[in-house]
C-alpha positions in Angstrom: 14.4 18.1 7.0 14.3 17.9 3.4 12.2 14.8 2.4 12.5 12.9 -1.1 9.4 12.4 -3.5 8.4 9.3 -3.0 7.3 7.7 -6.3 5.0 4.5 -6.6 5.7 1.9 -9.2 2.4 0.7 -11.0 2.7 -2.8 -9.3 2.9 -0.9 -5.8 -0.2 1.0 -6.6 -1.7 -2.0 -8.0 -1.0 -3.7 -4.6 -2.1 -1.3 -2.6 -5.6 -1.2 -4.5 -5.6 -4.9 -3.9 -4.9 -4.3 0.3 -7.8 -2.2 0.1 -10.0 -3.7 -1.8 -9.2 -6.5 0.8 -9.9 -4.7 3.6 -13.2 -3.2 2.3 -14.2 -6.6 2.0 -13.2 -8.5 5.5 -13.5 -5.2 7.5 -15.1 -2.4 8.4 -14.7 0.9 6.9 -12.6 2.5 10.1 -9.8 -0.3 9.3 -9.7 0.4 5.8 -9.3 4.4 6.4 -6.4 3.2 9.3 -4.4 1.2 6.7 -4.7 4.1 4.2 -3.5 6.8 7.2 -0.6 3.7 8.1 0.8 3.6 4.6 0.9 7.2 4.3 2.8 7.9 7.7 4.9 4.9 6.3 5.4 6.8 3.1 6.4 9.9 4.9 9.1 8.0 7.0 10.1 7.0 4.1 10.5 9.9 2.9 12.0 12.1 6.0 14.4 8.6 6.9 14.8 6.5 3.8 17.8 4.5 5.8 15.1 3.6 8.2 14.3 0.8 6.5 15.4 -2.7 7.1 19.1 -3.6 5.5 18.6 -4.6 2.2 17.2 -8.0 3.2 16.5 -9.2 -0.7 18.9 -6.8 -2.3 21.6 -9.3 -3.4 19.9 -12.0 -4.0 17.5 -10.0 -6.3 20.0 -8.1 -7.9 18.1 -5.0 -6.6 21.1 -2.5 -4.6 19.4 -0.4 -1.6 16.4 -2.4 -1.5 14.9 -1.8 1.5 12.2 -2.5 3.7 9.3 -1.4 6.2 6.5 -2.1 8.0 3.5 -0.3 7.5 2.6 0.0 11.2 -0.7 -2.1 12.5 -0.7 -3.9 9.3 1.0 -6.8 8.2 2.5 -5.1 4.7 6.1 -4.2 4.2 7.0 -1.5 1.6 10.0 -2.2 -0.8 11.9 0.8 -2.1 15.1 2.1 -3.2 16.6 5.5 -2.2 17.9 6.9 -5.4 19.4 10.7 -5.6 16.2 12.3 -6.1 13.1 10.4 -5.4 12.1 7.1 -3.3 11.3 4.1 -5.5 8.4 1.7 -4.0 8.7 -1.3 -5.8 5.6 -3.4 -4.2 3.2 -2.9 -1.2 3.0 -6.9 0.3 1.8 -8.8 2.7 4.5 -10.4 4.7 3.2 -13.4 4.5 4.0 -14.0 0.6 6.6 -15.5 -0.6 8.6 -12.1 -1.3 11.4 -13.0 -3.6 8.8 -14.2 -6.0 6.6 -11.5 -6.0 9.6 -9.0 -6.0 10.8 -10.8 -9.1 7.4 -10.2 -11.1 8.0 -8.8 -14.4 7.7 -4.9 -13.8 4.6 -3.4 -15.9 6.0 0.1 -15.2 
């Protein structure tokens, strides 16, 4: 099975850091480790099966063809990504309760 490398944009890395910081203040270390494990499992799934994410729900609205999302199992977070020829481009990792289109429209810092 061929895997594509997963490339996290700066915003995605920032999103992950914020989620870890949040859980560090409101939950146990075991929950934080579970989040990290769940994120790693999500990235592995996307690397191995890029089409397994939801159909491009926000792709038209945001003019991002091929934008997909995948739920981080056990957590209310979504990984937003685009499959490219050589890799998986992870745009954001957002809490599902956020205004997703507004957060995705933010100008990239990377």
